[in-house]
C-alpha positions as a Markdown table, in Angstrom:
| # | Residue | x | y | z |
|---|---|---|---|---|
| 1 | Met | -49.2 | 181.7 | 160.9 |
| 2 | Thr | -48.8 | 180.7 | 157.3 |
| 3 | Arg | -45.7 | 179.0 | 156.1 |
| 4 | Ala | -44.9 | 182.1 | 154.0 |
| 5 | Glu | -45.1 | 184.3 | 157.1 |
| 6 | Phe | -42.9 | 181.9 | 159.1 |
| 7 | Glu | -40.4 | 181.7 | 156.3 |
| 8 | Arg | -40.2 | 185.5 | 156.2 |
| 9 | Leu | -39.2 | 185.4 | 159.9 |
| 10 | Val | -36.6 | 182.8 | 159.1 |
| 11 | Val | -35.1 | 185.0 | 156.3 |
| 12 | Glu | -35.1 | 188.0 | 158.8 |
| 13 | Ala | -33.2 | 185.8 | 161.3 |
| 14 | Val | -30.6 | 184.8 | 158.7 |
| 15 | Thr | -29.8 | 188.4 | 157.9 |
| 16 | Leu | -28.9 | 189.0 | 161.6 |
| 17 | Ile | -26.1 | 186.4 | 161.3 |
| 18 | Pro | -22.9 | 188.5 | 161.1 |
| 19 | Lys | -21.6 | 188.8 | 157.5 |
| 20 | Arg | -18.2 | 187.1 | 158.3 |
| 21 | Phe | -20.1 | 184.0 | 159.3 |
| 22 | Arg | -22.7 | 184.1 | 156.5 |
| 23 | Arg | -19.8 | 184.3 | 154.0 |
| 24 | Glu | -18.5 | 181.0 | 155.3 |
| 25 | Met | -21.9 | 179.2 | 155.1 |
| 26 | Lys | -21.6 | 177.2 | 151.9 |
| 27 | Asn | -23.5 | 174.2 | 150.6 |
| 28 | Leu | -26.0 | 174.6 | 153.4 |
| 29 | Ala | -29.8 | 174.2 | 152.9 |
| 30 | Leu | -32.2 | 176.0 | 155.3 |
| 31 | Val | -35.5 | 174.1 | 155.3 |
| 32 | Val | -38.8 | 174.7 | 157.2 |
| 33 | Glu | -40.9 | 171.6 | 158.0 |
| 34 | Gln | -44.2 | 171.5 | 159.9 |
| 35 | Glu | -42.9 | 169.3 | 162.7 |
| 36 | Pro | -40.4 | 166.6 | 163.5 |
| 37 | Gly | -41.5 | 163.0 | 162.9 |
| 38 | Ala | -42.0 | 160.5 | 165.7 |
| 39 | Asp | -39.0 | 158.5 | 164.6 |
| 40 | Leu | -36.7 | 161.5 | 164.8 |
| 41 | Leu | -38.0 | 162.4 | 168.2 |
| 42 | Glu | -37.5 | 158.9 | 169.4 |
| 43 | Glu | -34.0 | 158.7 | 167.9 |
| 44 | Met | -33.1 | 161.9 | 169.7 |
| 45 | Glu | -34.7 | 160.7 | 172.9 |
| 46 | Ile | -37.1 | 163.7 | 173.1 |
| 47 | Glu | -40.3 | 163.0 | 175.0 |
| 48 | Ser | -43.4 | 165.2 | 175.5 |
| 49 | Pro | -43.7 | 167.9 | 176.7 |
| 50 | Asp | -40.3 | 168.6 | 175.2 |
| 51 | Ser | -40.0 | 169.2 | 171.5 |
| 52 | Leu | -37.5 | 169.9 | 168.8 |
| 53 | Tyr | -37.3 | 173.4 | 167.2 |
| 54 | Gly | -34.4 | 172.7 | 164.8 |
| 55 | Leu | -31.9 | 170.2 | 163.6 |
| 56 | Tyr | -28.5 | 170.3 | 161.9 |
| 57 | Gln | -27.6 | 167.4 | 159.7 |
| 58 | Gly | -24.3 | 167.3 | 158.0 |
| 59 | Thr | -20.5 | 167.3 | 158.6 |
| 60 | Pro | -19.4 | 170.3 | 160.7 |
| 61 | Leu | -16.7 | 172.4 | 159.1 |
| 62 | Pro | -13.9 | 171.4 | 161.4 |
| 63 | Glu | -14.5 | 167.7 | 160.8 |
| 64 | Arg | -14.2 | 167.9 | 157.0 |
| 65 | Thr | -11.1 | 166.4 | 155.6 |
| 66 | Trp | -9.3 | 167.1 | 152.3 |
| 67 | Gly | -11.4 | 164.5 | 150.6 |
| 68 | Tyr | -14.7 | 166.2 | 151.5 |
| 69 | Gly | -16.6 | 167.2 | 148.5 |
| 70 | Asn | -19.2 | 166.3 | 145.9 |
| 71 | Thr | -21.8 | 165.9 | 148.7 |
| 72 | Leu | -25.3 | 167.0 | 149.2 |
| 73 | Pro | -25.7 | 170.2 | 151.1 |
| 74 | Asp | -25.7 | 170.1 | 154.9 |
| 75 | Arg | -29.2 | 170.9 | 156.2 |
| 76 | Ile | -30.7 | 173.0 | 158.9 |
| 77 | Thr | -34.3 | 172.3 | 159.5 |
| 78 | Leu | -36.6 | 174.5 | 161.5 |
| 79 | Phe | -39.9 | 173.0 | 162.7 |
| 80 | Gln | -42.7 | 175.5 | 162.5 |
| 81 | Arg | -45.4 | 173.9 | 164.7 |
| 82 | Pro | -43.4 | 173.3 | 167.9 |
| 83 | Ile | -42.1 | 176.9 | 167.7 |
| 84 | Glu | -45.5 | 178.3 | 167.2 |
| 85 | Glu | -47.1 | 176.2 | 169.9 |
| 86 | Asp | -44.5 | 177.3 | 172.5 |
| 87 | Cys | -44.7 | 181.0 | 171.6 |
| 88 | Glu | -47.3 | 183.6 | 172.5 |
| 89 | Asp | -46.9 | 186.0 | 169.6 |
| 90 | Glu | -45.0 | 186.9 | 166.5 |
| 91 | Asp | -42.2 | 188.6 | 168.4 |
| 92 | Glu | -41.6 | 185.6 | 170.5 |
| 93 | Ile | -41.7 | 183.4 | 167.4 |
| 94 | Arg | -39.1 | 185.7 | 165.8 |
| 95 | Ala | -36.9 | 185.4 | 168.9 |
| 96 | Val | -37.1 | 181.6 | 169.1 |
| 97 | Ile | -36.3 | 181.3 | 165.4 |
| 98 | Gly | -33.3 | 183.4 | 165.9 |
| 99 | Glu | -32.0 | 181.4 | 168.8 |
| 100 | Thr | -32.7 | 178.1 | 167.1 |
| 101 | Leu | -30.9 | 179.3 | 164.0 |
| 102 | Ile | -27.9 | 180.4 | 166.1 |
| 103 | His | -27.8 | 177.0 | 167.7 |
| 104 | Glu | -27.9 | 175.0 | 164.5 |
| 105 | Val | -25.5 | 177.3 | 162.7 |
| 106 | Gly | -23.2 | 176.8 | 165.7 |
| 107 | His | -23.3 | 173.0 | 165.0 |
| 108 | Tyr | -22.4 | 173.7 | 161.3 |
| 109 | Phe | -19.3 | 175.6 | 162.5 |
| 110 | Gly | -18.4 | 172.8 | 164.9 |
| 111 | Leu | -19.0 | 174.7 | 168.1 |
| 112 | Ser | -19.5 | 172.8 | 171.4 |
| 113 | Glu | -22.8 | 172.9 | 173.2 |
| 114 | Glu | -21.1 | 175.1 | 175.8 |
| 115 | Glu | -19.9 | 177.6 | 173.2 |
| 116 | Ile | -23.4 | 177.6 | 171.6 |
| 117 | Glu | -25.1 | 178.2 | 174.9 |
| 118 | Glu | -22.8 | 181.2 | 175.6 |
| 119 | Ile | -23.7 | 182.7 | 172.3 |
| 120 | Glu | -27.4 | 182.0 | 172.9 |
| 121 | Ala | -27.1 | 183.7 | 176.3 |
| 122 | Arg | -25.6 | 186.8 | 174.6 |
| 123 | Tyr | -28.4 | 186.7 | 172.1 |
| 124 | Trp | -31.1 | 186.7 | 174.8 |
| 125 | Arg | -29.2 | 189.6 | 176.7 |
| 126 | Gly | -29.5 | 191.5 | 173.4 |
| 127 | Glu | -25.7 | 191.7 | 172.9 |
| 128 | Thr | -24.9 | 191.9 | 169.2 |
| 129 | Leu | -21.8 | 192.6 | 167.2 |
| 130 | Thr | -21.0 | 196.2 | 166.3 |
| 131 | Ala | -20.9 | 197.3 | 162.6 |
| 132 | Asp | -17.1 | 197.2 | 162.7 |
| 133 | Glu | -17.0 | 193.6 | 164.0 |
| 134 | Asp | -19.6 | 192.6 | 161.4 |
| 135 | Asp | -17.5 | 193.8 | 158.5 |
| 136 | Glu | -14.4 | 191.7 | 159.5 |
């Protein structure tokens, strides 16, 4: 899959984030890289055969104080190669991008791992917000 095709799937995944959350996502860069570096994997204690699909870097919203400002954007990086290697087809790639994006955006909003895992479970069960909930 080309980078442009992968990025198209990322854009599709972003549009699935409910509007009320997208409106709150400010000063946040979404980046696609080929794969995580060996230093990053070592720092995060990730060993083969495990890999890293995405990474949030920044200050979660609830941890920002009154003095927060004039900073570079927080960053969510999605790693194309590990996602592609672990998926069998484009539909699975799309699904994994969606879950990874949910996970990393959850970190941006300051959710705990448990809260993020519950949202991911809902995602995999196909539970989504209704149109009314999305417009709140």
